[in-house]
C-alpha positions in Angstrom: 3.0 9.8 25.5 4.5 9.4 29.0 6.8 6.4 29.5 5.0 3.5 31.2 6.2 1.8 34.3 8.4 -1.2 33.9 6.7 -4.4 35.0 8.3 -6.5 37.6 10.9 -8.9 36.4 13.6 -8.6 33.6 13.8 -5.0 32.5 12.7 -5.5 28.9 12.5 -1.6 28.0 15.9 -1.2 29.3 17.1 -4.0 27.1 14.9 -2.6 24.2 17.1 0.8 24.5 20.5 -1.1 23.9 22.3 -0.1 20.6 22.6 -2.4 17.6 23.8 -1.8 14.2 21.2 -3.1 11.7 20.3 -2.0 8.0 23.4 0.2 7.8 22.5 2.3 10.9 22.6 2.2 14.9 19.3 1.7 16.2 17.8 0.5 19.5 16.8 -3.1 20.0 13.3 -1.9 20.2 13.4 -0.5 16.6 15.0 -3.7 15.4 12.0 -5.5 16.8 9.6 -3.3 15.4 11.1 -3.2 11.9 11.3 -7.1 12.0 7.8 -7.6 13.2 6.5 -5.6 10.3 8.4 -7.7 7.7 6.5 -10.8 9.4 2.8 -9.5 9.7 1.0 -6.5 8.9 0.0 -5.9 12.3 3.7 -5.9 13.5 2.7 -7.9 16.6 4.6 -10.7 18.5 1.8 -13.3 19.4 2.7 -16.1 21.6 1.5 -19.7 21.4 -1.2 -18.9 24.1 -2.5 -15.9 21.9 -1.1 -13.3 24.3 0.7 -10.4 22.7 4.1 -9.3 23.7 5.7 -5.8 23.4 8.2 -5.8 20.6 11.3 -5.7 22.7 10.0 -8.6 24.8 9.2 -10.6 21.8 12.8 -9.9 20.3 14.3 -10.8 23.7 12.5 -14.4 23.4 13.9 -14.5 19.8 17.4 -13.7 20.8 17.7 -15.6 24.1 15.1 -18.3 24.0 14.4 -19.3 20.4 12.8 -22.6 21.2 10.0 -20.6 22.8 10.1 -18.0 20.0 9.6 -20.8 17.4 6.0 -21.4 18.6 5.0 -17.7 18.3 2.5 -16.8 15.7 4.5 -14.3 13.5 4.6 -15.1 9.9 1.5 -14.0 7.9 0.1 -15.5 4.7 -3.1 -14.6 2.9 -2.8 -15.8 -0.6 -5.0 -18.9 -1.2 -2.1 -20.6 -3.2 0.3 -20.1 -0.3 -2.1 -21.3 2.2 -2.6 -24.4 0.1 1.2 -25.0 0.1 1.4 -24.4 3.9 -1.3 -27.1 4.4 -4.3 -24.7 5.1 -6.4 -24.8 1.9 -9.7 -23.9 3.5 -8.2 -20.8 5.4 -9.3 -17.4 4.5 -7.8 -13.9 5.2 -4.7 -13.1 7.0 -3.4 -16.3 8.7 -0.5 -16.3 11.2 2.1 -19.4 11.3 4.6 -20.2 13.7 8.2 -21.0 12.6 7.7 -24.6 13.9 4.5 -24.8 11.8 6.4 -23.7 8.7 9.2 -26.0 9.1 7.9 -29.0 7.2 7.4 -26.8 4.1 10.8 -25.1 4.0 12.0 -27.0 1.0 8.7 -26.3 -0.9 8.9 -22.6 0.1 12.5 -22.2 -1.2 11.6 -23.9 -4.4 8.6 -21.8 -5.1 10.5 -18.7 -4.0 13.4 -19.7 -6.3 10.9 -19.8 -9.3 9.4 -16.7 -8.6 12.7 -14.7 -8.4 13.0 -15.6 -12.1 10.3 -13.1 -12.8 11.0 -9.3 -12.5 9.8 -7.8 -9.3 7.1 -5.5 -11.2 5.8 -8.6 -13.2 5.1 -10.9 -10.3 1.8 -12.0 -9.4 0.5 -12.1 -5.8 1.6 -15.5 -5.3 5.1 -14.8 -6.2 5.4 -11.7 -4.4 3.8 -13.5 -1.3 6.1 -16.4 -1.4 9.4 -14.3 -1.8 8.2 -12.1 1.1 7.6 -15.2 3.2 11.1 -16.9 2.4 12.7 -13.4 3.2 10.9 -13.3 6.6 12.0 -16.8 7.5 15.7 -16.0 6.7 15.5 -12.8 8.7 14.1 -14.8 11.7 17.0 -17.2 11.3 19.4 -14.4 11.4 18.1 -12.7 14.3 18.1 -16.1 16.2 22.0 -16.0 15.8 22.5 -12.5 16.4 23.9 -12.6 19.9 24.6 -16.3 20.3 24.5 -19.6 18.2 20.8 -20.6 18.4 21.6 -24.2 19.3 23.7 -23.3 22.2 22.2 -24.6 25.5 24.1 -22.2 27.8 25.7 -19.5 25.8 27.4 -18.0 28.9 29.2 -21.3 29.7 30.0 -21.7 26.1 31.7 -18.3 26.1 33.7 -19.3 29.3 34.7 -22.5 27.8 35.8 -20.7 24.5 37.8 -18.3 26.6 39.6 -21.1 28.5 40.4 -22.7 25.1 41.9 -19.8 23.3 45.4 -19.7 24.6 46.0 -23.4 24.9 44.6 -23.8 21.4 46.8 -21.0 19.9 49.8 -22.6 21.6 48.9 -25.9 19.9 48.5 -24.6 16.4 51.9 -22.6 16.8 53.6 -25.6 17.8 52.0 -27.8 15.1 53.1 -25.3 12.5 56.7 -25.2 14.0 56.9 -29.0 13.8 56.9 -29.3 17.6 54.9 -31.7 20.0 51.3 -30.2 20.7 48.2 -31.1 22.5 45.7 -32.8 20.0 42.8 -32.1 22.5 43.5 -28.4 22.6 44.1 -28.3 18.6 40.9 -29.9 18.2 39.0 -27.9 20.7 39.9 -24.6 19.2 39.5 -25.9 15.9 35.9 -26.9 16.7 35.2 -23.5 18.1 36.8 -21.6 15.0 34.6 -23.8 12.5 31.4 -23.1 14.6 31.9 -19.3 14.6 32.9 -19.3 10.8 29.5 -21.0 10.1 27.8 -18.4 12.3 29.1 -15.8 9.9 26.6 -17.0 7.5 23.6 -15.8 9.4 25.0 -12.3 9.8 22.4 -9.6 9.9 22.5 -7.4 12.9 25.6 -6.5 14.9 25.3 -6.1 18.6 28.9 -6.1 19.8 30.7 -2.6 19.9 34.3 -2.5 18.7 35.9 0.8 19.8 38.9 0.1 17.8 37.1 0.7 14.7 36.3 4.4 13.8 33.1 5.7 12.4 29.5 5.9 13.5 28.4 2.8 12.1 31.6 0.7 11.6 32.5 0.1 15.2 30.3 -2.8 15.5 30.6 -6.6 15.2 28.3 -9.5 14.8 28.7 -12.2 17.5 30.6 -14.6 15.2 33.2 -11.7 14.2 33.8 -10.8 17.8 34.4 -14.4 18.7 36.7 -15.0 15.8 38.7 -11.9 16.6 39.0 -13.2 20.2 41.3 -15.8 18.7 43.5 -13.3 17.2 43.5 -11.0 20.2 43.7 -13.7 22.8 40.6 -12.8 24.8 36.9 -12.7 24.4 35.4 -9.1 24.1 33.6 -7.9 27.3 30.2 -7.1 25.3 30.3 -10.9 24.2 30.6 -12.0 27.8 27.9 -9.5 28.8 25.5 -10.9 26.5 26.4 -14.4 27.7 25.4 -13.3 31.3 22.3 -11.7 30.0 21.4 -14.9 28.4 22.1 -17.0 31.3 20.0 -15.0 33.7 16.9 -14.6 31.1 16.9 -18.5 30.5 17.2 -19.2 34.3 14.3 -16.7 34.7 16.5 -14.9 37.1 15.3 -11.3 36.8 17.9 -10.2 39.5 20.8 -11.6 37.5 19.4 -10.3 34.2 19.0 -6.8 35.4 22.4 -6.8 37.1 24.1 -7.9 34.0 22.2 -5.4 31.9 23.2 -2.4 34.3 26.8 -3.7 34.0 26.6 -3.7 30.4 24.9 -0.4 30.1 27.7 1.2 32.3 30.3 -0.5 30.1 28.6 1.2 26.9 28.7 4.6 28.4 32.3 4.4 29.1 33.5 3.1 25.7 30.9 4.6 23.0 29.1 7.5 25.0 28.8 9.3 21.8 26.8 6.6 20.1 24.2 6.1 22.9 22.3 9.6 22.6 20.5 8.8 19.2 19.5 5.1 20.1 18.0 6.3 23.3 16.1 9.0 21.9 14.7 6.7 19.3 13.6 4.4 21.7 11.7 7.2 23.7 10.2 8.2 20.3 8.9 4.7 19.7 7.4 4.6 23.2 5.7 8.1 22.7 4.5 7.4 19.1 3.7 11.0 18.5 2.2 10.7 15.2 -0.4 8.1 16.6 -1.2 10.7 19.3 -1.5 13.4 16.6 -3.8 11.1 14.5 -6.3 10.8 17.6 -6.2 14.6 18.2 -7.1 15.3 14.5 -10.2 13.1 14.7 -11.3 15.2 17.7 -10.5 18.4 15.8 -12.7 17.2 13.1 -15.6 16.3 15.3 -15.5 19.6 17.2 -15.2 21.7 14.0 -18.2 19.9 12.3 -20.3 20.4 15.3 -19.5 23.9 15.6 -21.5 24.4 12.5 -24.6 23.0 14.1 -24.3 24.3 17.9 -22.3 26.5 20.1 -20.2 27.8 17.2 -17.9 30.1 19.2 -16.9 27.5 21.8 -16.8 24.4 19.8 -14.8 26.3 17.0 -12.3 27.7 19.5 -11.8 24.2 21.1 -11.2 22.9 17.6 -8.6 25.4 17.0 -6.8 24.7 20.3 -6.8 21.0 19.7 -5.7 21.6 16.0 -2.6 23.6 17.2 -1.9 21.0 19.9 -1.9 18.3 17.4 0.3 20.2 15.1 3.0 20.8 17.7 3.1 17.1 18.5 3.4 16.3 14.8 6.1 19.0 14.7 7.9 17.5 17.5 7.8 14.1 15.9 9.0 15.5 12.7 11.9 17.3 14.2 12.9 14.1 16.3 13.1 12.1 13.0 15.2 14.9 11.3 17.7 14.6 14.1 17.7 10.9 14.3 18.6 10.7 10.5 20.6 13.8 10.4 18.5 14.7 7.1 16.0 17.2 5.9 12.4 16.1 6.5 11.5 14.4 3.3 13.9 11.2 2.4 11.4 8.5 1.5 7.7 7.9 0.9 7.1 7.4 4.5 8.6 10.7 5.5 6.9 12.6 2.6 3.5 11.5 3.9 4.6 12.9 7.4 5.7 16.1 5.9 2.9 16.7 3.4 0.5 16.3 6.4 2.5 18.7 8.5 2.7 21.6 5.9 -1.0 21.3 4.9 -2.0 21.5 8.7 0.1 24.6 8.9 -1.6 26.1 5.9 -4.8 25.2 7.4 -4.0 27.0 10.6 -3.1 30.1 8.8 -6.4 29.9 6.8 -8.2 29.6 9.9 -6.5 32.5 11.6 -7.5 34.9 8.6 -11.2 33.4 7.7 -12.3 31.9 11.1 -15.0 30.0 9.4 -14.0 26.4 10.7 -13.0 25.4 7.1 -9.3 25.5 8.2 -9.8 23.4 11.1 -11.9 20.7 8.9 -9.3 20.7 6.3 -6.4 20.4 8.7 -7.9 17.5 10.6 -8.9 15.6 7.5 -5.4 15.9 5.8 -3.5 15.6 9.1 -5.4 12.4 9.7 -5.4 11.0 6.2 -1.6 11.6 5.7 -0.6 10.2 9.0 -2.6 7.1 8.3 -1.0 6.6 4.9 2.4 6.9 6.8 1.3 4.4 9.4 0.7 1.9 6.5 3.9 2.7 4.6 5.9 2.0 7.6 5.1 -1.7 7.3 7.6 -1.6 4.3 10.6 -1.9 6.7 12.8 0.7 8.6 11.6 4.2 7.9 14.9 5.7 8.9 16.7 3.7 6.5 20.1 4.7 4.8 19.7 6.9 1.8 20.4 5.7 -1.9 23.5 7.4 -3.2 21.5 9.7 -5.7 19.6 11.1 -2.7 22.4 11.4 -0.3 22.7 15.3 -0.7 21.3 17.2 2.0 21.1 20.5 0.0 18.9 19.2 -2.7 16.9 17.2 -0.1 16.1 20.6 1.5 15.3 22.4 -1.5 14.0 20.3 -4.4 12.3 17.4 -2.5 10.9 19.5 0.2 9.6 22.1 -2.3 7.8 19.3 -4.1 6.4 18.0 -0.8 5.0 21.7 -0.2 3.5 21.7 -3.7 1.9 18.4 -2.9 0.5 19.9 0.5 -0.9 22.9 -1.1 -2.5 20.9 -4.0 -4.3 18.5 -1.6 -5.5 21.2 0.7 -7.0 23.2 -2.5 -8.7 19.9 -3.6 -10.1 19.3 -0.2 -11.5 22.9 0.0 -13.1 22.2 -3.4 -14.8 19.1 -2.1 -16.0 21.2 0.9 -17.4 23.6 -1.7 -19.2 20.9 -3.6 -20.6 19.3 -0.6 -21.9 22.3 1.2 -23.4 23.4 -2.1 -25.1 20.4 -3.0 -26.2 18.9 0.3 -26.4 21.7 2.8 -28.5 25.1 3.1 -25.9 27.0 5.0 -24.2 27.8 1.5 -24.8 31.5 0.9 -23.1 34.0 -1.3 -20.4 35.0 1.2 -19.3 31.5 1.9 -19.0 30.7 -1.8 -16.8 33.8 -2.2 -14.8 32.9 1.0 -14.2 29.4 -0.3 -13.2 30.7 -3.8 -10.7 33.0 -2.4 -9.2 30.2 -0.2 -8.8 28.0 -3.1 -7.2 30.6 -5.4 -4.6 31.5 -2.7 -3.6 28.0 -2.1 -3.3 27.2 -5.9 -1.0 30.2 -6.2 1.1 28.8 -3.3 1.1 25.5 -5.0 2.1 26.9 -8.3 5.0 28.7 -6.8 6.7 25.8 -4.8 6.0 23.1 -7.6 7.5 25.2 -10.3 10.5 26.2 -8.3 11.0 22.6 -7.1 10.7 21.2 -10.6 13.5 23.5 -11.9 15.7 22.5 -9.0 15.1 18.9 -9.6 16.2 19.4 -13.1 19.4 21.1 -12.0 20.1 18.1 -9.5 19.4 15.8 -12.4 22.0 17.5 -14.4 24.5 17.1 -11.7 23.6 13.7 -10.9 22.7 11.9 -14.2 24.2 14.4 -16.8 20.9 15.6 -18.2 18.3 18.4 -17.1 15.3 16.4 -18.2 14.7 12.8 -19.4 10.9 12.4 -19.5 11.3 10.1 -16.4 7.9 9.2 -14.8 8.5 11.3 -11.7 9.6 14.3 -13.8 6.5 14.0 -16.1 4.3 13.9 -12.9 6.0 17.1 -11.5 5.4 18.8 -14.8 1.7 17.6 -14.9 1.3 19.5 -11.4 2.7 22.8 -12.8 0.7 22.6 -15.9 -2.4 21.8 -14.3 -2.0 24.7 -11.7 -1.2 26.9 -14.7 -4.3 25.8 -16.3 -6.4 26.5 -13.2 -4.9 29.9 -12.8 -5.5 30.9 -16.3 -9.2 29.6 -16.3 -9.6 31.9 -13.2 -8.0 35.1 -14.7 -9.7 34.5 -18.1 -13.2 34.4 -16.6 -13.6 30.8 -17.7 -14.1 29.5 -14.4 -15.7 31.1 -11.3 -16.1 29.5 -7.9 -17.7 26.2 -8.8 -15.3 25.6 -11.8 -12.3 26.4 -9.6 -13.7 24.1 -7.1 -14.0 21.3 -9.7 -10.6 21.8 -11.1 -8.8 21.6 -7.7 -10.6 18.4 -7.0 -9.1 17.0 -10.2 -5.8 18.5 -9.0 -6.0 15.7 -6.3 -6.0 13.1 -9.1 -3.0 14.7 -10.7 -1.0 14.9 -7.5 -1.7 11.4 -6.5 -0.3 10.1 -9.7 2.8 12.1 -9.3 3.3 11.2 -5.5 2.7 7.5 -5.7 2.2 6.5 -9.2 6.0 6.2 -10.2 6.3 3.7 -7.5 3.6 1.6 -9.0 5.0 1.8 -12.6 8.3 0.4 -11.3 10.3 2.1 -13.9 12.5 5.1 -14.1 15.4 6.5 -12.4 13.0 7.8 -9.5 11.6 4.5 -8.8 13.1 3.2 -5.6 10.6 0.5 -4.7 7.6 -1.3 -6.4 4.6 -1.1 -4.2 1.7 -2.6 -6.1 -0.4 -2.9 -3.0 -1.1 0.8 -3.2 -2.8 0.5 -6.6 -6.2 -0.5 -5.2 -6.4 2.4 -2.8 -5.0 4.7 -5.5 -7.6 3.8 -7.9 -10.4 4.1 -5.4 -9.1 7.5 -4.4 -9.2 8.6 -8.3 -12.7 7.3 -8.6 -13.8 9.0 -5.5 -12.5 12.4 -6.8 -14.2 11.8 -10.2 -17.4 11.2 -8.4 -17.2 14.2 -6.6 -16.4 16.1 -9.8 -19.6 14.4 -11.2 -21.6 15.7 -8.3 -20.4 19.1 -8.8 -21.5 19.1 -12.4 -25.2 18.8 -11.1 -27.1 21.9 -12.5 -27.1 24.7 -10.0 -30.9 24.7 -9.6 -30.7 21.3 -7.7 -28.1 22.5 -5.3 -29.8 22.8 -2.0 -27.4 25.9 -1.3 -28.6 27.7 -4.2 -32.3 27.0 -3.6 -31.7 28.4 0.0 -30.1 31.4 -1.6 -32.9 32.1 -4.1 -35.3 31.8 -1.2 -33.6 34.3 1.0 -33.0 36.8 -1.8 -36.2 38.9 -1.8 -37.8 39.7 -5.3 -36.9 43.3 -6.5 -39.5 46.0 -7.1 -40.1 47.5 -10.6 -38.8 50.7 -9.3 -35.5 49.2 -8.5 -35.1 47.3 -11.6 -36.1 50.0 -14.1 -33.6 52.3 -15.5 -34.7 56.0 -16.0 -35.1 57.2 -19.5 -32.4 59.9 -19.1 -29.9 57.4 -18.0 -29.7 56.0 -21.4 
């Protein structure tokens, strides 16, 4: 997690920490690079023509300042056979990477097919249609990035800026004299006209705004695209310093002059610290957060926790179990630090989208597991915490490929009080449901496949499941009621049978069924375990199902690619339930228990006559 030492040459990482406005928020250049790369290929990598992989900031640097080199990088991914056929690779299989140059001959066909695909509703598109639309969007994003801090066809943007600065005042004088009917310089008039038209055309490729404009108030409003900054120079009579600074950066980078590039970078950073010091803290922290990758570190530690906890059941129980707990707490602290940093960067409670919900569900589950391990000290809490922590962070890792995970909120979600109560409460309910289900899975596996399953273990697991289900019921019920109040304020009705609302209700009802079955004696430890495993199915539908249905007021993004993993998960849970339904006489744990229980003597089984 410690920052790596900068390589000799241009200070790429310092460049990666520069602020830029994109997607409605100020982020470091490094985040812009990572978000963009994730739109182009599922690995989120910048692969040069020679097959070397560059850091995200270094790749973005080439796109922004040396686009002719970036055009040959393998960035754009295609896997659908029909798309590969269009791109002249009918025999290719799997994920294939293409460069911008390789895709150029097929631009017209890509545009045509994407236009036809857009006539179909997003949730009804087939894999080819979704793939071709995404490919076109990726190409458009690439074109916009190439024109973020310069016109991509500029041979020397630094000299172009200087020439433009010299042409402004004479050109304005020529315009005024022409309007007034006085003699004017045709050359000056044509020159300023050419520059004006050039930068007006550049506005069409606006995506990220890298030029700060202190005159405009607000955290995000004080930024301009390079085209806007240069057009405003015609009105103000001078080129903004930031545009000149980027011109110097480009000149130094293209000339492979690391000294000039680094000097221009230091000067520009000093300029930013003077005019917008309040806007630099979050981008710098986000850059450090990107470099540290705390959730990736936590994932690795959760794997280590699982190994130590499992081996503690076989040998050296005290030493290995204690090591597992220490590692679990360490991973949890790193997980917590990453969660807090995300909350600070976004200025919101922990759950704002599917990505953050996966992060928070895992965090809450691990916290519950640490508490369980503190009370029971049997390794179950460590195993459950490791599994849920790793799986939820793995889910989050895949969800971040959809784009910026710190994106601006939709209007209906832009209420911190409800995000901190209803949404967080639902996430806590998910956490407890999955934890109870995992304990149920451990109950089934240990009972069916191991000989270490005694009566004490069965009762201990039963108490753990019961307590966690009670916790899940409380938070799910309260959060669902709070969601209805929020819906009444936002949409004018408490309940509308929306898919997400139905999913939340199903969780509450299933928890009620589990508890009543336990209280009424209809389910003991094994029945409770099987019902909590089915609770995983119910919760997964509520968590991800609404986004695959593509309907309802809670559907903020169609994500069909999760359909396969979701169905696989459901099948696995139903299979585990089927295993748990095997008659107890075939459970290895029960066989061991019968062997260990000595037969009772007649004297202990007979009841004296006078006792009747």
